[in-house]
C-alpha positions as CSV (number, residue, x, y, z in Angstrom):
1,M,30.3,-0.3,-8.9
2,N,30.9,3.1,-10.5
3,S,28.4,5.6,-9.1
4,S,28.1,7.3,-12.4
5,I,26.7,4.1,-13.9
6,I,24.1,3.9,-11.2
7,L,23.1,7.5,-11.7
8,F,22.8,6.8,-15.5
9,I,20.6,3.8,-14.9
10,I,18.3,5.9,-12.6
11,A,18.1,8.6,-15.1
12,A,17.3,6.2,-17.9
13,Y,14.6,4.6,-15.8
14,F,12.8,7.8,-15.2
15,A,13.3,8.9,-18.8
16,V,11.2,5.8,-19.7
17,L,8.5,6.8,-17.1
18,L,8.4,10.3,-18.5
19,L,8.1,9.0,-22.1
20,I,5.1,6.9,-21.0
21,A,3.6,9.9,-19.4
22,W,4.1,12.0,-22.6
23,I,2.5,9.3,-24.7
24,T,-0.5,8.7,-22.4
25,G,-0.8,12.3,-21.2
26,R,-2.2,14.0,-24.3
27,N,-5.7,14.2,-22.7
28,N,-5.3,16.5,-19.7
29,S,-8.9,16.5,-18.6
30,N,-10.1,15.6,-15.1
31,E,-11.9,12.5,-16.5
32,A,-8.6,11.2,-17.7
33,F,-6.8,12.1,-14.5
34,F,-9.5,10.6,-12.2
35,L,-10.7,7.6,-14.1
36,G,-8.6,7.2,-17.2
37,E,-11.7,7.9,-19.3
38,R,-12.9,4.4,-18.1
39,K,-10.9,2.7,-20.9
40,S,-8.1,1.0,-19.0
41,P,-7.3,-2.6,-20.1
42,W,-8.0,-4.9,-17.1
43,Y,-4.9,-7.0,-17.5
44,I,-2.6,-3.9,-17.5
45,V,-4.4,-2.6,-14.3
46,S,-3.9,-6.1,-12.7
47,I,-0.1,-6.1,-13.3
48,G,0.3,-2.5,-12.1
49,M,-1.7,-3.2,-8.9
50,V,0.9,-5.8,-7.9
51,G,3.6,-3.1,-8.0
52,T,1.3,-0.7,-6.1
53,S,0.6,-3.2,-3.3
54,L,4.3,-4.1,-2.9
55,S,5.7,-0.8,-1.6
56,G,9.3,-0.1,-1.0
57,V,8.8,-1.0,2.7
58,T,7.4,-4.3,1.5
59,F,10.5,-4.8,-0.7
60,V,12.9,-4.6,2.3
61,S,10.6,-5.7,5.2
62,V,9.0,-8.9,4.0
63,P,12.4,-10.7,3.5
64,G,13.4,-9.6,7.0
65,M,10.3,-11.1,8.5
66,A,11.7,-14.5,8.0
67,R,14.1,-14.0,10.9
68,T,11.4,-13.2,13.5
69,I,8.2,-14.8,12.3
70,D,9.4,-17.3,9.8
71,M,7.0,-17.8,6.9
72,T,3.8,-17.3,8.9
73,Y,3.0,-14.1,7.0
74,M,1.7,-16.4,4.3
75,Q,-1.3,-17.1,6.5
76,T,-2.3,-13.4,6.1
77,V,-1.5,-13.5,2.4
78,W,-4.0,-16.3,1.9
79,G,-6.6,-14.2,3.7
80,F,-5.8,-11.5,1.2
81,F,-7.0,-13.6,-1.6
82,V,-10.3,-14.3,0.0
83,G,-10.7,-10.6,0.6
84,Y,-10.1,-9.9,-3.1
85,I,-13.0,-12.2,-4.0
86,V,-15.2,-10.4,-1.5
87,I,-14.3,-7.0,-3.1
88,A,-15.0,-8.4,-6.6
89,Q,-18.4,-9.7,-5.6
90,V,-19.7,-7.1,-3.2
91,L,-18.0,-3.8,-3.5
92,L,-17.2,-3.5,-7.2
93,P,-20.8,-4.0,-8.3
94,L,-21.9,-1.2,-6.0
95,Y,-19.2,1.2,-7.2
96,Y,-20.0,0.5,-10.9
97,K,-23.8,0.7,-10.4
98,L,-23.4,4.2,-8.9
99,R,-20.7,5.2,-11.4
100,L,-18.5,6.7,-8.7
101,T,-15.4,8.8,-9.1
102,S,-14.6,8.7,-5.4
103,I,-15.8,5.6,-3.6
104,Y,-16.6,7.7,-0.5
105,S,-19.4,9.5,-2.5
106,Y,-21.5,6.4,-1.6
107,L,-21.4,7.4,2.1
108,E,-23.2,10.8,1.4
109,E,-26.4,9.2,0.1
110,R,-26.4,6.1,2.4
111,I,-25.0,7.6,5.7
112,G,-25.2,11.4,5.4
113,R,-23.1,14.4,4.4
114,R,-21.1,14.4,7.7
115,G,-20.5,10.7,7.4
116,Y,-19.3,11.2,3.8
117,K,-16.9,13.9,4.8
118,T,-15.7,11.9,7.8
119,G,-14.9,8.8,5.7
120,A,-13.0,10.9,3.1
121,S,-11.1,12.7,5.9
122,F,-10.0,9.5,7.5
123,F,-8.7,8.3,4.1
124,L,-6.9,11.6,3.4
125,L,-5.2,11.5,6.8
126,S,-4.1,7.9,6.9
127,K,-3.1,7.8,3.3
128,S,-1.0,11.0,3.3
129,V,0.9,10.0,6.4
130,G,1.2,6.3,5.5
131,A,2.3,7.0,1.9
132,A,4.9,9.6,2.9
133,A,6.2,7.3,5.7
134,R,6.7,4.5,3.2
135,L,8.5,6.9,0.8
136,Y,10.6,8.3,3.6
137,L,12.0,4.8,4.4
138,V,12.9,4.2,0.8
139,V,14.4,7.6,0.4
140,L,16.5,6.9,3.5
141,I,17.7,3.7,2.1
142,L,18.7,5.3,-1.2
143,Q,20.4,8.2,0.6
144,T,22.3,5.8,2.9
145,Y,23.5,3.3,0.3
146,V,23.7,5.4,-2.8
147,F,23.5,9.2,-2.6
148,D,25.6,9.8,0.5
149,A,28.6,8.7,-1.6
150,W,27.9,11.8,-3.8
151,E,27.3,14.1,-0.8
152,I,23.8,14.9,-2.0
153,P,21.7,16.3,0.9
154,F,18.7,14.2,2.1
155,A,16.3,17.1,1.5
156,A,17.5,17.3,-2.1
157,T,16.9,13.5,-2.5
158,A,13.4,13.8,-1.0
159,L,12.5,16.8,-3.2
160,L,13.8,15.2,-6.4
161,S,12.0,12.0,-5.7
162,I,8.6,13.8,-5.2
163,L,9.3,16.0,-8.2
164,L,9.9,13.1,-10.5
165,V,6.7,11.4,-9.3
166,W,4.8,14.7,-9.9
167,L,6.3,15.1,-13.4
168,Y,4.9,11.9,-14.8
169,T,1.5,12.1,-12.9
170,F,0.3,15.7,-13.1
171,R,-1.1,15.7,-16.6
172,S,-3.2,12.5,-16.8
173,G,-3.0,10.9,-13.4
174,I,-4.5,7.4,-13.4
175,K,-4.4,7.2,-17.2
176,T,-0.6,7.4,-17.0
177,I,-0.2,5.4,-13.8
178,I,-1.8,2.2,-14.9
179,W,1.0,2.0,-17.5
180,T,4.0,3.2,-15.4
181,D,2.9,0.9,-12.6
182,T,2.9,-2.0,-15.0
183,L,6.6,-1.2,-16.0
184,Q,7.5,-0.8,-12.3
185,A,5.8,-4.1,-11.4
186,F,7.8,-5.9,-14.0
187,C,11.0,-4.2,-12.7
188,L,10.2,-5.2,-9.1
189,V,9.5,-8.8,-9.8
190,A,12.5,-9.1,-12.1
191,T,14.7,-7.7,-9.4
192,L,13.4,-10.1,-6.9
193,V,14.1,-13.1,-9.2
194,V,17.6,-11.8,-10.0
195,I,18.5,-11.5,-6.3
196,I,17.1,-14.9,-5.5
197,W,19.2,-16.3,-8.4
198,Q,22.3,-14.7,-7.1
199,V,21.8,-16.0,-3.6
200,K,21.2,-19.5,-5.1
201,E,24.5,-19.2,-7.0
202,K,26.3,-18.0,-3.9
203,L,25.1,-21.0,-2.0
204,G,26.2,-23.3,-4.8
205,L,22.8,-24.8,-5.3
206,D,20.7,-25.9,-8.3
207,F,17.0,-25.3,-8.4
208,G,16.2,-28.6,-6.5
209,G,18.8,-27.9,-3.9
210,M,17.4,-24.4,-3.3
211,A,13.9,-25.9,-2.8
212,R,15.3,-28.5,-0.4
213,T,17.2,-25.8,1.5
214,L,14.0,-23.8,1.9
215,V,11.9,-26.7,3.1
216,E,14.6,-28.0,5.5
217,S,15.2,-24.6,7.1
218,P,13.9,-23.9,10.6
219,H,12.5,-20.7,9.3
220,F,10.2,-22.5,6.8
221,R,7.4,-22.5,9.3
222,I,4.1,-21.4,7.7
223,F,1.4,-22.4,10.2
224,E,0.8,-21.5,13.8
225,F,-2.3,-23.1,15.3
226,G,-1.3,-23.7,19.0
227,D,-0.8,-20.3,20.7
228,W,-3.9,-18.1,20.8
229,H,-1.9,-15.3,22.4
230,S,0.5,-15.2,19.4
231,T,-0.1,-12.6,16.8
232,Q,0.9,-15.3,14.3
233,N,-2.0,-17.5,15.2
234,F,-3.5,-18.9,11.9
235,F,-7.1,-17.9,12.6
236,K,-6.0,-14.3,13.6
237,Q,-3.8,-14.0,10.6
238,F,-6.2,-15.4,8.0
239,L,-9.3,-13.5,9.1
240,S,-7.3,-10.3,9.6
241,G,-5.9,-10.8,6.0
242,I,-9.5,-10.8,4.7
243,F,-10.5,-7.7,6.5
244,I,-7.2,-5.9,5.8
245,T,-7.8,-6.5,2.1
246,I,-11.4,-5.4,2.2
247,V,-10.5,-2.2,4.0
248,M,-7.0,-1.3,2.5
249,T,-8.0,-2.2,-1.0
250,G,-11.8,-2.3,-1.3
251,L,-12.3,0.8,0.8
252,D,-9.2,2.6,-0.3
253,Q,-9.6,5.2,-3.1
254,D,-6.0,4.6,-4.1
255,M,-6.6,0.9,-5.1
256,M,-10.2,1.2,-6.2
257,Q,-9.5,4.2,-8.5
258,K,-7.6,1.8,-10.8
259,N,-10.5,-0.7,-10.8
260,L,-13.0,2.1,-11.6
261,S,-10.9,3.0,-14.7
262,C,-11.6,-0.4,-16.3
263,K,-14.1,-0.5,-19.2
264,S,-16.8,-2.6,-17.4
265,L,-17.6,-4.3,-14.1
266,K,-16.7,-7.7,-15.6
267,D,-13.3,-6.3,-16.6
268,A,-12.7,-4.9,-13.1
269,Q,-13.7,-8.2,-11.5
270,K,-11.3,-10.1,-13.8
271,N,-8.6,-7.7,-12.8
272,M,-9.2,-8.3,-9.1
273,Y,-9.2,-12.1,-9.5
274,V,-5.9,-12.2,-11.4
275,Y,-4.3,-9.6,-9.2
276,G,-5.3,-11.5,-6.1
277,F,-3.9,-14.7,-7.5
278,A,-0.6,-13.1,-8.6
279,F,-0.1,-11.4,-5.3
280,T,0.3,-14.8,-3.4
281,P,3.4,-16.3,-5.2
282,V,5.1,-12.9,-5.2
283,N,4.9,-12.6,-1.4
284,F,6.0,-16.3,-1.2
285,L,9.1,-15.4,-3.2
286,F,9.9,-12.5,-0.9
287,L,9.7,-14.7,2.2
288,S,11.7,-17.4,0.5
289,L,14.4,-14.8,-0.3
290,G,14.6,-14.0,3.4
291,V,15.0,-17.7,4.3
292,L,17.8,-18.0,1.7
293,L,19.6,-14.9,3.0
294,L,19.5,-16.3,6.6
295,T,20.9,-19.6,5.3
296,L,23.7,-17.8,3.5
297,A,24.5,-15.7,6.5
298,A,24.8,-18.8,8.7
299,R,26.9,-20.7,6.3
300,E,29.3,-17.8,5.6
301,E,29.2,-16.5,9.2
302,I,28.0,-13.1,8.0
303,P,26.9,-10.8,10.9
304,L,23.4,-9.6,10.4
305,P,22.1,-6.1,11.2
306,A,19.8,-5.7,14.2
307,L,16.8,-4.6,12.1
308,G,15.2,-7.1,9.8
309,D,14.5,-4.2,7.4
310,D,18.3,-3.8,6.9
311,I,19.1,-7.4,6.0
312,L,18.3,-7.2,2.3
313,P,19.9,-3.8,1.8
314,M,23.1,-5.0,3.6
315,F,23.5,-8.0,1.3
316,C,22.7,-6.0,-1.9
317,T,25.0,-3.0,-1.1
318,S,28.0,-4.8,0.5
319,G,29.2,-6.7,-2.5
320,I,28.5,-10.1,-1.0
321,L,26.2,-11.0,-3.9
322,G,28.3,-9.2,-6.5
323,E,28.6,-5.5,-7.4
324,S,26.0,-5.7,-10.2
325,I,23.2,-6.5,-7.7
326,L,23.4,-2.9,-6.4
327,V,22.1,-1.8,-9.7
328,F,19.1,-4.2,-9.6
329,F,18.5,-3.4,-5.9
330,T,18.4,0.4,-6.8
331,I,16.0,-0.2,-9.6
332,G,13.8,-2.5,-7.5
333,I,13.6,0.0,-4.6
334,I,12.7,2.8,-6.9
335,A,10.1,0.7,-8.7
336,A,8.6,-0.4,-5.4
337,A,8.5,3.0,-3.9
338,F,7.2,5.1,-6.7
339,S,4.6,2.6,-7.9
340,S,2.9,3.2,-4.5
341,A,3.8,6.8,-4.2
342,D,2.4,7.8,-7.6
343,S,-1.0,6.2,-7.2
344,A,-1.3,7.5,-3.6
345,L,-0.6,11.0,-4.8
346,T,-3.2,10.7,-7.5
347,A,-5.8,9.1,-5.2
348,L,-5.3,11.9,-2.6
349,T,-5.7,14.5,-5.3
350,T,-8.8,12.9,-6.5
351,S,-10.4,12.5,-3.1
352,F,-9.6,16.0,-2.0
353,C,-10.9,17.5,-5.2
354,V,-14.0,15.4,-5.3
355,D,-14.9,14.7,-1.7
356,I,-13.8,18.0,0.0
357,L,-13.9,20.6,-2.8
358,G,-16.7,19.2,-4.9
359,V,-14.7,19.9,-8.1
360,Q,-17.1,17.8,-10.2
361,R,-19.7,20.6,-9.9
362,A,-17.3,23.3,-11.2
363,E,-16.8,24.5,-14.8
364,A,-14.3,22.3,-16.7
365,G,-11.5,24.9,-17.0
366,R,-11.7,25.9,-13.3
367,A,-12.0,22.3,-12.2
368,R,-8.8,21.5,-14.0
369,R,-7.0,24.4,-12.4
370,I,-8.1,23.3,-9.0
371,R,-6.9,19.7,-9.6
372,L,-3.5,20.9,-10.7
373,T,-3.2,23.2,-7.7
374,V,-4.2,20.4,-5.3
375,H,-1.7,18.0,-7.0
376,V,1.1,20.4,-6.4
377,A,0.0,21.1,-2.8
378,I,-0.1,17.4,-1.8
379,S,3.3,16.9,-3.4
380,V,4.7,19.7,-1.2
381,L,2.9,18.1,1.8
382,F,4.7,14.8,1.0
383,V,8.1,16.5,1.1
384,W,7.3,18.3,4.4
385,I,6.2,15.0,6.0
386,I,9.3,13.2,4.8
387,L,11.5,15.9,6.2
388,A,9.7,15.8,9.5
389,F,10.4,12.0,9.7
390,K,14.0,12.7,9.0
391,A,14.1,15.3,11.7
392,V,12.8,12.8,14.2
393,N,15.1,10.2,12.8
394,N,13.5,7.3,14.7
395,R,12.1,4.3,12.9
396,S,10.1,3.3,16.0
397,V,8.2,6.6,15.5
398,I,7.4,5.4,11.9
399,D,6.2,2.1,13.4
400,A,3.8,3.9,15.7
401,I,2.5,6.0,12.9
402,Y,1.8,2.9,10.8
403,L,0.0,1.4,13.9
404,I,-2.1,4.6,14.3
405,A,-2.8,4.9,10.6
406,S,-4.0,1.3,10.5
407,Y,-6.5,2.1,13.2
408,T,-8.0,4.9,11.0
409,Y,-9.3,2.3,8.5
410,G,-11.5,0.7,11.2
411,P,-14.1,3.5,11.0
412,L,-14.2,3.1,7.2
413,L,-14.9,-0.6,7.6
414,G,-17.7,0.2,10.1
415,L,-19.2,2.9,7.9
416,F,-19.3,0.8,4.7
417,A,-20.5,-2.4,6.5
418,F,-23.3,-0.4,8.1
419,G,-24.3,1.0,4.8
420,L,-24.2,-2.3,2.9
421,F,-25.7,-4.7,5.5
422,T,-28.4,-2.6,7.2
423,R,-31.3,-0.5,6.2
424,R,-30.9,1.8,9.2
425,K,-29.8,5.4,8.8
426,P,-27.8,7.0,11.6
427,R,-28.2,10.5,12.8
428,D,-25.6,12.2,10.7
429,K,-24.5,14.7,13.3
430,Y,-23.2,11.9,15.5
431,V,-21.2,10.1,12.9
432,P,-18.0,12.1,13.2
433,Y,-17.9,11.6,16.9
434,I,-18.5,7.8,16.7
435,C,-15.7,7.5,14.0
436,V,-13.2,9.4,16.2
437,A,-14.1,7.6,19.4
438,S,-13.8,4.1,17.9
439,P,-10.0,4.1,17.3
440,L,-9.4,5.8,20.7
441,I,-11.4,3.1,22.4
442,C,-9.3,0.5,20.6
443,L,-6.1,2.1,21.7
444,A,-7.2,2.1,25.3
445,A,-8.4,-1.6,25.0
446,D,-5.0,-2.6,23.5
447,F,-3.2,-0.9,26.4
448,L,-5.4,-2.5,29.0
449,A,-5.1,-6.0,27.4
450,R,-1.4,-5.7,27.5
451,Q,-1.2,-4.5,31.1
452,Y,-3.8,-6.8,32.7
453,A,-4.3,-9.8,30.5
454,G,-1.0,-10.2,28.8
455,Y,-2.7,-10.2,25.4
456,T,-1.3,-8.4,22.4
457,F,-3.7,-7.3,19.7
458,G,-2.4,-7.8,16.2
459,Y,-4.2,-7.2,12.9
460,E,-7.5,-8.4,14.5
461,M,-7.8,-4.9,16.0
462,L,-9.1,-3.8,12.6
463,M,-12.1,-6.0,13.0
464,V,-12.7,-4.8,16.6
465,N,-12.4,-1.2,15.5
466,G,-14.9,-1.6,12.7
467,G,-17.3,-3.5,15.0
468,I,-17.2,-0.6,17.5
469,T,-18.0,1.9,14.7
470,F,-20.7,-0.4,13.5
471,A,-22.3,-0.6,17.0
472,G,-22.0,3.1,17.5
473,L,-23.8,3.8,14.2
474,W,-26.5,1.3,15.1
475,A,-27.1,3.0,18.4
476,A,-27.3,6.4,16.7
477,S,-29.9,5.1,14.2
478,A,-32.6,4.0,16.6
479,G,-36.0,4.4,15.0
480,L,-34.5,5.5,11.6
481,T,-34.4,3.5,8.4
482,S,-33.2,4.2,4.9
483,R,-35.3,3.7,1.8
484,P,-34.4,0.4,0.0
485,K,-32.0,0.9,-2.9
């Protein structure tokens, strides 16, 4: 495939994103940037959230899961759907009742000012590192399989990627993102379908034959009920999926900011139901693609890379599926990466401005200047984190960062659960110490369980983490109650 054609397609793709930004970005106010003036169509938000959830890491990692854990990830995905229902019925009514811009503002009134700042800080830390890490892995893939051929330095690729995201988000933020993410969600799903179709053709199968191949594959194992020590145990996966969704969607400014931009609570709830329903078959297709790639590799005796994350890129860039697939793969990777990076950049800007700087109390012109400055600063921070990952050049470090970042959502779960389901009010001065101690206790517990009990914690550690935070807040609230709301 001629590299100039790929470059032209990438340029055309971003030209469309910039056109959407220009059309939607005529209102440059903070209200438009933070909440889209609360006028976003719920069905557009729903489609865009699919693209936001399926990051570039998901795009390459989920198909690779089929080699090691078969289709058991679907157990977690079904838990996700239940979590979306909980968010729609419990959290969204609260957020709309209080007319929040940042969801962490709830913690100030219910827990206290230090609890509010602590919750927002945990989000800022975990989201900035996690979002930059996801973008790093995608930039690395693009660099390795596309841009190295043009001798473009990695730093330039990283800088250009962030610059492009900044260009179409800096004016109107969430008001633009709900439309660009919708386009990117369509591109991502279309790319997935095209790749599956090409694998089917390479295997010489019709649709029925493809379905039989999937069902008859040894990797088409969905349920694991027997082994309680396994991280793939159904009950662990399903319950963890519920809590992962509640925390990483319902308690995440990135995801909730889109919901808060809808016209009404009913629209936001419809968005959550439809988004949750659509998310399930999309993940099933990604896992099915992984099974089909393994089947093709076995039939054609194609050697597979050691890392599962490299399986899909290898097939798409080596010409095995045809040279045109590289174009679709490039578009899919860009769509998956930037639909999560743009919303993360906007959410971090919103949270820092509202929760840390209190920009909502500033005069309109000054508030806008602060928001633009913070948006640039966080973009620069993203570039520095990506370059730091490149300097380390070790994917196991990224895995460790993901693990640590996932622990930081436990205190948020504990804070919100305590606020919602008790009338007690903790002593505010102790809240930061409790929230820092909880993930540290969990890390120690995980180490001891591995060493002395042979037990490996999986996603269920999130529930343990939230439970420890909840217990600490309960202990710090002895004799104190909050007024009924």
